[in-house]
N, C-alpha and C positions, 0 to 999 in steps of 0.2 A: 559795640561792646554789649554783651548780655549782662544784665544786672538783676540782682534779687529785688531791686526796687521797681521792676516791671509792674508789680502790684504791691499794695501796702502789706507789710508783714506785721500783723497785729501784735505778735508776741514781743518783738523788739520795741515797738511803740508803747505798748501797755506796761512794759517792765523796765522802763527807764534807760534803755540802750541809746547810745548816740552813734550816728554814722560819721566817721572821720576819715581823713586822708593821712596816710603815713607820711611823716615829715622827711623820711629818708627815701622811700621807694615810690611814694605817690599813690599806692594802692588803697582802695576803699576798704574799711573794716568797721565792725560794730563792737562796741564795748560798753560796759556799765561803769567803768572807771573813768571819771571825768578828767583825771590827770594824765591818762595815757596818751602818748603822742605817736607811738609806733605800732606797727601791724602785728607784732608778736612772733614773727618768724625770722630766723637768721637770713641775712646778716644784720637785719634791722634790730633784732633782739636775740642775743646769744642764749644758749642753753643755760637755764638756771635751776634745773631739777636734779642735776647730778650731785649726789650726796645731800640732797635737799628735796625729797619727794613731797608733793602736795597731797598724796593719797594716804588714807588713814591706816593702811597695812600693806605688807609685801604680798604680792600675788605671784604664783607660778603661772606659766602659760595656760595650763589646763584649768586652773582656778579662775583666771581672767575670762577664758572662753565661756565657762559655765556661768560666771557672774553676768556676763553680757547676755547670753541666751536666756537665762532665767528672768532677768530684769524685763526684757521685752515680752517674753512669754507671759509673764504675770500681768502685762498690760495689753493683752488681747492679741498678740502676734502668734501665728502658728509656727511651731518649730519645724524646720526642714532639715533633713540630714544632708551633709555636704555632698557635692557632686565631685566626680573625678577631676583632676587638673587637666587631663587629656579630654578635650571638648568633642567627644564623638557624637554628640547629639546635634552638632552644628556642622554646616558644610562651608562656612566662610572663614573659620579660624581653627588652629590646631590646639592651642593651649589657653586655659582660662587666665585672663589678666585681671579680672575684677569679679565681684560676686554677682553683678548684674548679668554677666555672660551666661549664667545658668538659665536666664529667662529671656534672652534675646535670640531671635526676633519673634519667636512664636507667642510669648506672653505679652511683650511690650507692644506688639502690633495689634493685640486684641483677638488674634485668631484662636488662642488657647487660654482658658482661664488659669490663673496662678494656682499652685497647690494649696495655698492659703492666702487670705487677704484681710489684714496685713500679715506679713510673714517675717521670720527672722532666721538667719543662717550664718554659720561661720565657715567660710569657703576658702580653702587653700588656693593660692594663686601664684603665678610665676611671671616675672617680667624680665626677659633676657637682657634688656638694656642695663639692668642693675648688676649683672653678674661680675663684670670686671671690677666693680667697686667693693665686692664682698670682702670683708676682712681688713679693708684699707681705711674706711671712713668711720667705722664704729657703729654705723646705723643701717647699712644696706644689707639686704637678705636675699638668698637664692629663692626661697619659697616663703610666703607670708600668708597669714590668715586674715581675710577681710570679713569683719563682722558686718553683715548686711541686714538692716531693718528696712523692709520694702512696703510701700503702699501703692497699689495700682488703681488709679482713678479713671474709670471709663465713663463715657457719656451716660448720665443717669444713675451712675453707681459711684458716688463720691465716698472715699474712706477717710483720708486726711491728706493735707497738703503742707505747705511750707511752715506755717506757724506751729503746727503740732509736731512736725519733725524737729524743729529747733528746740521746742520746749522739752521733748523727750531727750534730746542730746544734753541739755543743761541738767535735767533731773538725773540722768545716768551718771554724769560726772560728779554731781553733788552727792549722789549715792555712794560714790567711791571716796568722797572726802574732799574733792576739789571745790574751792570757794568760787562763787559766781564771778567775783571781781577778777579772777585770774583767767577766765575764759574769754578768748578773742575770736570773733568770726570774721574771716577775711574773704572778701568777694573774689570770685574767679569764674570765668566761663568754663564750661565742661563739654567735652565731646568724646565719644567712644562707641564702637560697635554699631555705627550707623545712626546713633541718636545723639542729641545734644540738649543743653539747657543751661540755666544759671546754677551756681553752687556757692557754698561757703566752706572754707577750710577752717577747722576748729583747732585753735592753738592753745597750749597750756605751757607756760614757762619756756617758750621757745620751741617746743616740740609739737609738730602737727600730729594729732591723735585721731582725726576723723575728717571726712569730707562729706558734706550733705548736698546731694545733687538733686535738682528739681528738673526732671527730664520732661520736656514738652515739645521737642522738635525731632524731625526725622530728616535724614539726608535726602536732598532733592535738588538737582541742578536748576530747577525753576523757582527755588525758594528765594527769600529776601534777607537771610541772615548768614553771615560768613564767620566761621570760627576755624582758625588755623588753616585757612586756604580751602575749606570745604563749605559748600552751600547747604543750608538747612531751611526747612519750612515748618510752621506750626502743625502739630498733629492733634487729633481729637482726644487722645489719651494723655493723662498727666501722671507721671510716675515719680514717687519719692524713692530715690536710690541712695541710701546712706551707707557709707563704708567706714567702719571703725577699724583702726589698726590694732588688732589684738596683741601683737608682739610689742607695739609701741606703748600701749597702755600698761603692759607688764613691765616694760622698761621704766616707764614713768613711776610705777609703784615702788620699784626697787631703787631707783636712782643710781644704778651702777655706771661705771665709766663708759662702757659700751653696751649695746643691746645683747651681745653674745654672752656676757656674764650673767645676764638676767634670764636668758633662755636655756643655756647649756652650762650651768655653773659647775656641775660635777665633771663633765667631759672636758671643759676648758682647764679645770684644775689638774685632772689626772694626766692629760696630755702635756701640760706645762711641766709637771714633775718629771715625766718620762723623758721629755726633750731638754730638761735643764733650763727652762725659760722662766725668768722672773718677771713680775708685773712692774713696769717702770713707774717711778714716782711721778713722772711728767705726763702720764697717760691722759689724765683729765685735761691738762693744758693742750695736749695734741688734739684731742677730740673737739675742744673748743675751736681751735684754728680750722680743723677739718669741716666743721659745720658752717663756717663762714663762706665756703666755696669761692674764695677769692685768690687762691694760690698761697695764702699765708702759711698753710701747713707745710708746703715745700721749703719755704724759707726756714721754718722751725726745724724741720728734719735736717736741713743742711748745717744747722748750728750745733747739732748733737755730735758727740764723739762717735767714732766708727763702731765701737763696742756696743754702745746704746742703740745705734741704728740697727745693727745686726740683731740685737735682742728683740727690738720692736718688729723687725721683719719676720722673725720666727714666731712671735706672738700672733702676727697677722696670719701666718700659715695655719696656726692652731685654730684661729677663728674660721678660716676657709674650710678646714677639714671638718670642724664641728657643724658648720652650717650647710656645706655641700652634702654631707652624709645624710642630713635630714631631707634635703630636696631629692637626692637620689632615691631614698627610701620611699617617699611619696610617689615618685614617678614609676618606680619598679612595681610597687604594690597597686598602682592604677593600671598595670598591664602594659606599660610602654616597653618597647624593645629598642635597644640602641641601633642606630644606623647612621649613614652619612647624609641622610636627607630628612626633611620635615621635622616633626617633633622628636624623633629618635636621635637626631643630630644633637639636640640640646642635652639629652641624657648622656650620650657618649662623651661630650665635652666636659660635663660636670664630673663624670667618673674619672676622666683623664686628668683634670685639674686637681682632683682629690688625691689621686695616685702620686702626682708630682709633689704636692704639698707634703704628703707622708714621707716620700723619699728624701726631700730636702731637710725635713726634721730629723731623719735618721732614727725613727722609732720602730719598735717591733709590732706594736698594735696594728693589725691589718684593717683595710677598708671595710671588709665584711664584719669585723668585730664591732666597728662603729655603727654600721647599718643595723646590726642585730640589736644593739642598744636602743637605737631610734625606733625600730619596729616594735620592740617590747614596750617602749614608752607610749607609742601612739597606736597600739593594737586595737583600741576601741573604735578608731576611725579608719583602719586599714583592712583590706581584704586578705586575711592571713592564709587563704588557700594558695596565694602566689609565692609563698616563702621559698619553696624548693626551686622554682624557676628563677626567682630573684637571686638566690645564692649561686646558681650555675651561670647566670648572666654575668655577675660580677667576676667570677673566676675566669670566664672566657675573655671578658674585656680586659682584665689585667694581663692575661697571656698575650693577647693581640697587641696591647700597647707596649709591652716589653719588647716584642718583636720589632715594632715600629721604631722604638727608641734606639735599638741596635743599628738601625739604618739612618738615624737622625742626622749625625754629623755628615754622612755621605750625601744626604739629600740637601742639606744646607750648603755644603761646598759646591755641589753640582749646580745650584741655583744662584751662586755668588759669582761676581765678576769684578776683577780689579780690586780685590780686598774689601768689597762691600756687597750687600745684598739689596736689590731694589725692593721697594715697598710692595709692588704687585706680586713679587715672588714670595714674600712673607705671607701675603694673603692666600696665595695658592697653596703653600705648605700647610697653612692653618685650615682652609676650607676643603681642600681636595685630599690632602694626606692625613689630616687630623692631628698635626703637631700644634700644641698650644703655643700661643704667641709668647708667653712668659718663658717657655722652654727655649724657643728659637732665639730670643734675646740673650738668655743666659749662655747658650752654646756659642752664639756669635762672639760674645765677650771672650770665652775660653779659646776660640779658634782665631782670635784677632781679626774678625770680620766686622766691618762697620754696620751697625744696625740703623735702619732709617729713623730719622727724627719725625715726630708728629705723625706717627702712623695712624691712618684712618681706615677702619673697616667699612666698606660700603656695600658689602654683600653679606654672605652668611645666612643665618636663619632669619626668615621672615614669618611672622605669625599669621599672615594673610594667605589663605589658600588661593589657588589660581581661580580667576574669574571664570564661571561656567559659560560655555558657549551659548549665545542666544539662539533659541530655537526658531527655525523658520516659521513664519506665520502661515498656517495651513488653510485657514478659512477667513474670508473677508467679512462675511455677514454674521449676525448674531443668531445663535440657536440656543434652545433650552438644553440643559445638561442631558447627555445620553444616558438612558437607563442601562446600567451595567448588569445585564441578566446573567452573565457568566458567574457572578458571585452567588446567585440563587441556586444554580445547579451547574457545576463545572463539567458534567458529563453530557449535557445537551449539546449536540453539534448540528441539529436540524431544526430550524425554527422559522417563524413568519414575523415580518415586521413591516414598517411603512417608511418610505423615503421622505425625509423632512428637508433635505438640502442636497444640491449637486454643485460642486465647485471644481473647476479645472480637472475634470475626470474623476474626482473623488466623490464618494457617496456618504451622506450622513443619514443614519437610521434613527428611528424613534427609540428603539431598544435593540440591543445586540448581544450575542453570545460570542462574538469575535473578540479575542483578548488583544489589546493594544500593547505594543512593545513597552517594556518598563521593568525596572528592578532586575536588570540583567537577563530577562526572559524575552526571547524574540516574539514577534507578533504571530498570531494565527494566520493561516491562509485558507482559501476556499473559493466559493462562488456565490454570487447573488443572481437569482433567476427572476426576471421581470418580463412577464407576457411572452415567454418563449426565448427571450434573450438570455444568454448565459454570460455573465460578466465575472471575469476572474478577479479575485481579491488578492493582490500581491503583497500588500503591507497594510498594517493597521496602526494608527498613531492617536495619541490622546493630546488634545489641545484645549486647555482651559475648560475641562469638563466635557468637551465634545469629542466623541470618537469618530475619527475620519477613516473611511475604508478606501484605500488607494487602489485604483484600477488603471489599466492601460487606456481604456475608453469606457465612458458611461453612455455611449450612443444608444438611443432608444429608451433610456430610463427617464422618468419624469417625476418631479416633486409631487407627492401625494399618492404615488403608486404603491400598492400592496405587493410585497416581494417575498419570495421563499429563499432562504439562505442555508447553505451547507458549509460547515467548517471541516477542514481536512482532519478527519478523526484520528488517523495514525500519527500525524504530526502533533496534534493536541495531546494524545496519550503519551507519546515519548517525552514531550516537554513537561507534562504534569509529573511524570515519574522522575525525570532528571532534576526538576525543581525540588521535589520532596527529598530526593537523594542528597541534594546540596545541604539541606537542614540536618539530615542524618549524618552525613560525612563531617560537617563542621563540629557537631557534638562529639563525634568519635575522635576527631583530631584533638579536640580540647581535652578529652579524657586521657588520651595517650601522651600528648606532648606537654600539657599543662594549661592552667587557667589563664595564662597570659595571651593565649591564642585569640586573635580578633580577625574577623573577615576584612580583607583589604581590597576585595573585588571579586566579582563572579560573573560568568557568562554561561547561561544554559543554552543547550543546542540539542536538536533531535538526535544527534549521533554522539559526539564527544563534548562534554561540558568541562568547565574549569572553575576552580575555586582557589583564590589567593588568600593566604593567611599570613599574619605577622609571626615570625619565629626567628630565633637568634643563631641558629646553626643548621647544618645539613640534616636531613631526616634519614635515618638508617633504614636498611632493608627490613630489619626486624620490626622497627616501628611502623613501617608501611604495612607490613603483614598484620600487625596487631590492630591498626586502624581499620583495615579492610575487614578483618574478622569481626571487630566490634560493630561496624556498620551493618554487616549482614546478620549479626545476632539481633540487632534492633529490628531488622526486617522480619526475621523469623518470629519475633515476639508478637507481630501483627497488632501493634498498638494503634489506637484510634487517633486521628488528627482532629483537634477542635479548632474550628475556624469561625470567628465572629468579630463584629465591630464593637470595640470597647472604648471607654473613656481613657484618653491618653494618660492623664495624671494617675488614675487608678492602676493602669497597667504598669507604669513606672514604679509605683509604690510596691506593687506585688512582685514584679520580675526584675526590677533594676534596669540600668541603661544598656544591658546586653540585648535588649529588645531591638536596638538599632544596628544590628549587624549588616543589614542590607540597604540602609539608607534612613533618611529622616522624613517623617510625614509632615505635611504642612499644617493640617488642621487639628481639631480637638479629638476627632475620631480616629482610632487606630485599628486596622484589621490585624487581629492577633491570630497567628497560626501556632498552635501548641501541640507538641507531642508530649503528653504528660510524663513528667519525671526525666525527660530527655532534652527538650529544647522548647523555647518560646521566643518568637520573633514577631516584630511587626512586618508584615509581608503582604503585598498586593497580588502576588502571582497565583497561578493555578496549581492545585495539589490533588493527590489521591486522597481517599478517605481513611485508609489504614496503611500502616507501613508495609504490611505484607504484600500489598499490591505493587510495590516497587520491584519485587521479585529478586533482584540481584544487583549488587554494586561491584564494579571492577575498577580499581585504580590503574590507569593506563600508564601514567608517567608522573614523576615528581621532580621538580627542578627549581633551582633558586633563580628568580627572575631579576632581583635586585637586592641590595643589601637590606636584610631584615624581612624579606618577602619570599615565601615559598609558594609555588603553584602546584596544585593537585589537578591533573587531567584525569577525568573519570567518565565512565559510562554506566547507565542504569537500565534495568528492564531488558527489553528486546535488543536495545542498542548494545548492552553489555554482553549478551549472548552472541550477537553478531561479531563483536570484537574478539571474544575468546575463540570463536570458531575460526576467524581469519588468522589469528596468531597460531593456532594449531596447524593450519594449512601451511603457513610460512615455515614453521618449525620442521614440519615433515619434509618440505621442499629442501631446506638446508641440509637435513640429515641425508636425504637421498642423493644430493649433489656432492656433499663434502664429508659425510660420515659423522660419527659422534665426537671425535677428538676436538674439533674447533669449538663445539658447544660446551664441552667440559672446561675449556680454557676460560670462556667468557660467561659461564653460567652464573657467576656471582656478580655480574655487572648490573647495577641498579639503574637500568635504562630500558628503553623500548627495544622490542625485537628488531626494529628497523636499524637502530644504532648498533646493535650487536652484529647484524648482517653487514652493515657498512664496515665495521671493524674487521670482520672475517674476510670480506671480499677485497679489502684494500691491501691485504697481505700482512702476515704477522709471524712472529716466532715466540715460543714460550719455553720457560724452564723453571726450575724450583731451586732456591738457594736457602742456606741456613743462616739465620741471624740470631746469635745467642742460642736460646733453647727452642726457638720457633722457626717454622718454615715460612718463607716469603716467596710469593709468586713473582716471576719476572716475565714481562710481556714487552715485545718490541713491535711498535706499530708506526704508521706514518704520522708526521707532525700534525697534520690537519685534524686527526681524530684523537691525538694523545691526551689532550686536556679532558675531553669528554670521558674517555676510557678511565683515566686515573681518578677522576672525581666520582665515577660510578662504582668503583671497587668497594666492596663491603667486607673484604678480608684483606690482610696485609699484602701489599703488592708494590712492585716497582715497575713503572712504565717508561720505557726507553724509546726515544725518537731521534730524528736526525740532529736536533738542536739541544734538547733538554733531557733531564731525567727527573721524573716525578714520583714521589713516594706517598702512599696513602695507607692509613691503618685505623681501624676502630679504636676507641679508647682502651687503654690498659692492656694492649696486646704487644705492640712494639712501638718504639718512638721513631716517627718519620724523620724528625730532626736529627737524631743520632745516626740514622742511615746516611743522610746527606753529609754529616760531619765526617763519617768514615770515608765516603767517596772523595771528599775534599782532601782528606789526609793522604789518600792514595793518588791524588793528582788527576782524578777522573772528572770532577765537576765542582763548581763553586756556587753556593747559594745559601738558603736558609728556610726557616718555617717553624712550625710547632710540632707537638707530638703526634697530631693526627694527620697533618698534611705539610709536605715540604717539597721544594723543587730547586734545581740548580742548573746552570748553564754548562754544557759539556765543554771540557777543556781539551778533549781528545776526539778527533774525528773518526768516523766509521767504527765506533765502538761495538763490539760483538757482545752477545749475551754471555758467552763464556768468560770474557774479560770482566764483565759486570759482576758475574757470579763470584769470580775469584776475588774481586775487590771488596765485595760485601762480606765474604766469609771471614769468620773470626780466625786469625792466624796464630793466636796463642796456643801453645801446646799444653 
């Protein structure tokens, strides 16, 4: 057991505190109250602050945040602006669970100095394990602010340690009006994010308001301390990581029955009035039982009349809606896009739970109305540039969820057997189809299907990213770091150097202009010439600061030889232009599609490169054109590229965390590549000196590669010209072979010329029909390409194949869903969808375009 008594805590000893054992749970705690026998936490000590606050005034959340930040700032702590909840500066987790996540592992390891020391921050966090309890317990939150006062003690640079941290906690609570006798410090080992240490939980009248962590261990299988099954060892750095619950302190100051009334008083009141929900007289009693966590709240609920239970359930839904809308707001304005995987999965489930809560309450107030209230309230800590995309995301997610709910009963019945549904099927419907478990339980009751008892979710979202693959060890011996001369001048491709090592056919040079693979950019290729021997360099890799030149054979080369090296100039030139084009294109995509755009992956290539970005819908042909035009406009402006190594903290302060589009640097120095007014990123790749040198960018293909991720395939410079010329030759060949008519049919297809060619050559028919006041194109193709053709259409169209009919339309032209409904009415097909895309299974075989046209036509006279 890790204990705060590993070393004497002078503050406790000098100020009359006693270390005791709780007579109920046996845990160690510190108190100045000689009569106290329990640890101060439920169930040993119930809440005693409800209706009886120990704080000298009522605080709002915003006021408590500022009170906390100002208190520590006045005592020498540097105030740091909050980080996003989406932890894009880390490669090991998706979402921030605690304020220390902002500084792990780069600061806690000592590789990067903190932005201030000591520092203070109020960091929004999310813990998905709490989401199922939101609205039910009176205390759990979707998103919470952790007030962090941090001190980073490095060897030879001591700031403050345990005694000062505890003294500051006492003084802050006394500053709020809490008497010292009411503060209890409960010992507990702590672990998180790869670090561990001792800690004390700070209790006031039964409520935990802070945890003071004394981090001095790092995860290591060779260590000698075990916490929760993980082994740790002592590290040279000692870090004070205190986490104050800003919402809990707000709740403590107001003494309301639940935390939700203290955080969202107006929203809870107005939703209660609209839904006809009254606050139960027994609410305080219920919250008391809930805090015990011993099942007594279930017995209490069972004792209530049905009418009162129903009223409490509705009040719980109001709490869910109030709290989830805040969490959704923060995640949307941090640029997160809903999806079925990773962090986007959490956002999608929050939105769907909120939609269900609203529908069950039967209120007119929309989800966006609540989000709008939240964003107005928290606008000082949100990026308001994301408002438009946030609004569109919510609208689309509501449409998609409504479509799913229409299929809900069918999915539940399909996965049921013998009047019951197995637990694993419920989990599949939740995790794969996106049906909330509460909804499945409710519909099972309505359908007389037995829902599994004691359902346990053992999968779903995990905040831990996949472990990176361990790189193969390329060198056995120790070498000094290779001088990376390519950063001095990226245009030099002909240079002299000296061999300092040869291992397994690979050559290590003293200095090199060969660029090693990294950041999505392939390695340079070329030759090393040693006394008449010409050695081909096929690959270049970086291994712990040493650049390894991979060859088929290094026969004839010797350590100490002076060599002449030549980098493949054409390949380097193409890669430089394609890498610079990636920065230009990313900026252009963000300008056109919205500020939520974030790079999700990239691979540069001498010919066709790719850029993956987060986005919530398909990209239209018009948007692709605008993106390409903007990218080439930036090229024509011939803007300079500034490339320099800068201090990481300074760069973050100036440019924000969008610096890390292409990855996260390990050390304190960051290579900044900036196109002034356009883009600024941390990037170690090779680039041209001015945007005009890129010459030309051509978007080759745009495709959705997974939910929430869009891939842009593109070419730049000479590669772009070669691509356009090859397309022109292909087009001329098709026209010569087949004439103009096939191309006229498929000219609106948002796809590659190869896809259009496949569509034409596989056989097709086309016609035009009227739907309402608009014309709609009808195309009959083979099933193998029907999906690609239908999703590539950028004007209203119906694609018929052997098995299905698919309808696609840009927004506000025709409703694809209504077309399918008409075909269903005519007995042609059965299916569903939304206004932009719908599909149905054919009910009639060998359907002709003539029959399809007649079925679609409006028969009203």
